[in-house]
C-alpha positions as CSV (number, residue, x, y, z in Angstrom):
1,M,277.5,77.8,37.1
2,S,275.0,79.1,39.6
3,E,271.7,77.5,40.2
4,Y,269.8,80.5,38.7
5,V,271.8,80.2,35.4
6,Q,271.1,76.5,35.2
7,F,267.4,77.1,35.8
8,G,267.3,79.9,33.2
9,L,269.0,77.6,30.6
10,A,266.6,74.8,31.4
11,M,263.6,77.1,31.0
12,A,264.9,78.5,27.8
13,L,265.5,75.0,26.4
14,M,262.1,73.9,27.4
15,I,260.5,76.9,25.7
16,A,262.5,76.3,22.6
17,I,261.4,72.7,22.4
18,L,257.7,73.7,22.9
19,L,257.9,76.4,20.3
20,G,259.7,74.0,17.9
21,S,257.1,71.3,18.3
22,Y,254.3,73.8,17.9
23,W,255.8,75.1,14.7
24,F,256.5,71.5,13.4
25,V,252.9,70.5,13.9
26,L,251.3,73.6,12.4
27,S,253.7,74.1,9.4
28,P,252.7,70.9,7.4
29,S,249.0,71.6,7.9
30,R,249.4,75.1,6.5
31,G,251.3,73.7,3.5
32,E,248.5,71.2,2.8
33,K,245.8,73.9,3.0
34,Q,247.8,76.0,0.5
35,Q,248.2,73.1,-1.9
36,A,244.5,72.3,-1.6
37,K,243.6,75.9,-2.5
38,E,246.0,75.8,-5.5
39,S,244.5,72.6,-6.8
40,D,241.0,74.0,-6.4
41,R,242.0,77.1,-8.5
42,Q,243.5,74.9,-11.2
43,A,240.4,72.7,-11.3
44,N,238.1,75.8,-11.9
């Protein structure tokens, strides 16, 4: 493979890892907020 192809693959992999970690961090916090809203609605 040429150097440009290797560089492109490395950049794509790095972006995928960054986006995956970003999604992994934000997804559970959104779920907890939704659960808190539902529990507040049930309490009222």
